[in-house]
LOMARDREN-286635 format. One record per residue (C-alpha): residue number from 0; chain; x, z, y. Coordinates in pm, whole numbers, always signed. Example, Ala and Ser with C-alpha at 12.3 -4.5 7.8 and 13.67 -1.06 7.14 Angstrom:
BEGIN
R;k;c;px;pz;py
R;0;A;+1230;+780;-450
R;1;A;+1367;+714;-106
REM end
This chain:
BEGIN
R;k;c;px;pz;py
R;0;A;+25;+4;+22
R;1;A;+155;-95;+356
R;2;A;+90;+184;+637
R;3;A;+233;+50;+961
R;4;A;+437;-216;+790
R;5;A;+626;+7;+537
R;6;A;+523;+60;+186
R;7;A;+357;+431;+113
R;8;A;+373;+557;-189
R;9;A;+16;+646;-384
R;10;A;+193;+953;-573
R;11;A;+479;+1179;-535
R;12;A;+734;+952;-736
R;13;A;+1051;+978;-574
R;14;A;+1294;+686;-638
R;15;A;+1401;+794;-967
R;16;A;+1053;+815;-1109
R;17;A;+1048;+1224;-1096
R;18;A;+764;+1309;-1004
R;19;A;+876;+1588;-772
R;20;A;+560;+1808;-736
R;21;A;+442;+1799;-1056
R;22;A;+873;+1954;-1144
R;23;A;+797;+2226;-880
R;24;A;+520;+2322;-1067
R;25;A;+681;+2335;-1403
R;26;A;+967;+2507;-1222
R;27;A;+767;+2823;-1123
R;28;A;+536;+2864;-1459
R;29;A;+938;+2850;-1597
R;30;A;+1003;+3127;-1361
R;31;A;+631;+3307;-1374
R;32;A;+690;+3327;-1738
R;33;A;+1052;+3444;-1735
R;34;A;+952;+3746;-1523
R;35;A;+700;+3785;-1759
R;36;A;+860;+3811;-2026
R;37;A;+1137;+4023;-1877
R;38;A;+850;+4269;-1767
R;39;A;+722;+4289;-2101
R;40;A;+1069;+4331;-2348
R;41;A;+1226;+4532;-2076
R;42;A;+994;+4731;-1899
R;43;A;+1207;+5051;-1755
R;44;A;+1505;+4808;-1687
R;45;A;+1266;+4589;-1451
R;46;A;+1186;+4867;-1310
R;47;A;+1474;+5022;-1235
R;48;A;+1620;+4659;-1112
R;49;A;+1290;+4703;-841
R;50;A;+1378;+5042;-737
R;51;A;+1721;+4860;-692
R;52;A;+1654;+4569;-512
R;53;A;+1349;+4859;-284
R;54;A;+1677;+5034;-236
R;55;A;+1872;+4790;-65
R;56;A;+1632;+4666;+142
R;57;A;+1553;+4981;+270
R;58;A;+1971;+5035;+357
R;59;A;+1976;+4711;+511
R;60;A;+1696;+4771;+777
R;61;A;+1865;+5095;+794
R;62;A;+2167;+4914;+870
R;63;A;+1945;+4679;+1157
R;64;A;+1744;+4940;+1301
R;65;A;+2134;+5163;+1369
R;66;A;+2278;+4823;+1502
R;67;A;+1976;+4778;+1781
R;68;A;+1999;+5161;+1855
R;69;A;+2308;+5112;+1949
R;70;A;+2304;+4804;+2130
R;71;A;+2002;+4986;+2396
REM end
């Protein structure tokens, strides 16, 4: 189909013929499946990982607050 003198593709396929939208969906579902597997197989380690991430975010936020307070 031509659109303003340029060919416009009706599918999400790129030059290699790979549909990037479907690839994105597949990778998203695979990531979710892996996360669920980890949560079911190792719930204590998953909980510890979440706690570590939250502690790291809290520490970063406290450092940012300290930095901004030192500016003013």
